[in-house]
C-alpha positions in Angstrom: 98.4 81.5 118.0 98.4 80.1 121.3 95.9 77.0 121.2 95.2 77.3 125.2 93.7 80.5 124.7 92.7 80.0 120.7 89.0 79.1 119.6 88.9 78.5 115.7 85.3 78.4 113.8 84.8 77.3 110.7 81.6 78.0 108.3 81.1 75.7 105.8 80.2 76.5 101.9 77.0 77.9 100.8 76.5 78.1 104.7 74.6 81.7 106.4 75.0 82.1 109.9 74.8 84.7 112.5 77.1 84.5 115.6 76.6 86.3 118.5 79.3 87.2 121.0 79.8 89.1 124.2 82.2 90.4 126.6 82.6 87.1 128.2 84.5 85.4 125.7 86.4 82.9 127.2 89.3 83.0 124.6 91.6 85.9 123.8 92.5 84.7 120.3 89.8 83.7 117.4 90.0 82.6 114.4 87.3 82.3 111.8 87.0 80.9 108.3 84.1 81.4 106.1 83.5 79.2 103.1 82.6 79.7 99.5 79.7 81.4 98.7 78.9 82.1 102.6 77.5 84.9 104.9 78.8 85.6 108.0 76.9 88.3 110.3 78.9 89.1 113.6 77.1 90.7 116.3 79.5 91.9 119.3 78.0 93.2 122.4 80.5 94.8 125.1 78.5 95.6 128.1 80.6 95.4 130.9 84.3 94.4 131.5 85.8 93.5 127.8 89.1 92.0 128.2 91.7 92.4 124.8 90.9 90.7 122.0 92.7 89.1 118.5 89.9 88.1 116.1 91.2 86.7 112.6 88.5 86.3 109.9 89.3 84.7 106.4 87.0 85.2 103.6 87.1 82.5 100.7 85.2 83.2 97.3 82.2 85.3 96.8 81.9 85.2 100.7 80.5 88.1 102.9 81.1 89.1 106.3 79.2 91.8 108.2 80.6 92.5 111.6 79.0 95.2 114.3 80.3 96.1 117.5 78.7 98.2 120.2 81.0 98.7 123.4 79.9 100.0 126.0 82.2 98.4 128.6 83.7 99.8 131.7 87.6 98.9 130.6 90.4 99.2 129.0 91.5 96.9 126.5 93.5 96.2 122.9 90.7 95.0 120.2 92.4 93.9 116.9 90.1 92.6 114.3 92.1 91.2 111.2 89.7 90.2 107.9 91.6 88.6 105.0 89.5 88.6 102.1 91.3 85.7 100.4 88.6 85.0 97.7 87.8 86.7 94.5 84.2 88.5 95.1 84.6 88.6 98.7 83.6 91.4 101.0 83.4 92.8 104.6 81.4 95.3 106.3 82.8 96.6 110.2 81.1 99.1 111.9 81.6 100.2 115.7 80.3 102.2 118.0 82.3 102.9 121.4 81.8 104.8 124.7 84.4 105.4 127.5 84.6 107.2 130.6 86.7 107.9 133.8 90.4 106.5 132.9 89.3 103.7 130.6 91.9 103.4 127.7 90.4 101.7 124.5 92.4 100.7 121.3 90.9 99.6 118.1 93.1 98.1 115.7 90.6 97.0 112.7 92.7 95.8 109.3 91.6 94.1 106.2 93.9 92.4 103.5 92.5 92.4 99.9 94.0 89.4 98.1 91.1 88.5 96.1 89.8 90.3 93.0 86.7 92.1 93.1 86.8 92.3 96.6 85.3 95.2 98.9 86.2 96.3 102.6 83.8 99.1 104.4 84.9 100.2 107.8 82.8 102.9 110.3 83.9 103.7 113.9 82.0 106.0 116.0 83.1 107.0 119.4 82.7 109.4 122.5 84.8 109.7 125.3 84.8 111.4 128.5 86.4 112.3 131.5 90.3 111.3 131.2 89.6 108.4 128.9 90.6 108.1 125.3 89.6 105.9 122.4 91.9 105.4 119.6 90.6 103.7 116.2 93.4 102.6 113.4 92.2 101.3 110.4 94.4 99.8 107.3 93.4 98.3 103.9 96.2 96.0 102.3 95.8 95.8 98.9 97.8 92.9 97.5 96.8 92.8 93.8 96.3 96.8 92.6 93.1 96.6 90.5 90.0 99.0 90.1 88.0 96.3 91.2 89.1 96.1 94.8 87.2 99.2 96.7 88.1 100.1 100.5 86.3 102.4 102.5 86.5 104.1 105.8 84.6 106.3 107.8 85.3 107.3 111.5 84.2 109.9 114.0 
């Protein structure tokens, strides 16, 4: 990760935190670590000109991530979110609504890596494109320790 254009955020153990983000984020790359038994809510509103972003979130044991994104920006970009469910009992949910118009090209690449046992993930993507614009949703769940207790779920429209 390019340190000049990166930001690291660490949520300590046994902490609840809400993080509000907008399209004015100064860095391109973000690394967020969610400590053991912690809960992180991310609210991301892109209302004007969003530039390409890469966000990696690492979830420790029994931590949870609730990431909601509303994109109504007038721009073309690549948005990449990688959630690594490293700890046992960790879970993550990602919900996105996007609107594109004119000749905007918006690409969303959302991935979950299930390393911990009893981990769960949920992804819901909704988009409306008008004119000659394009919205692409790409989602993957990698299950490294295959067990019945790991439950990835994806929805999209």
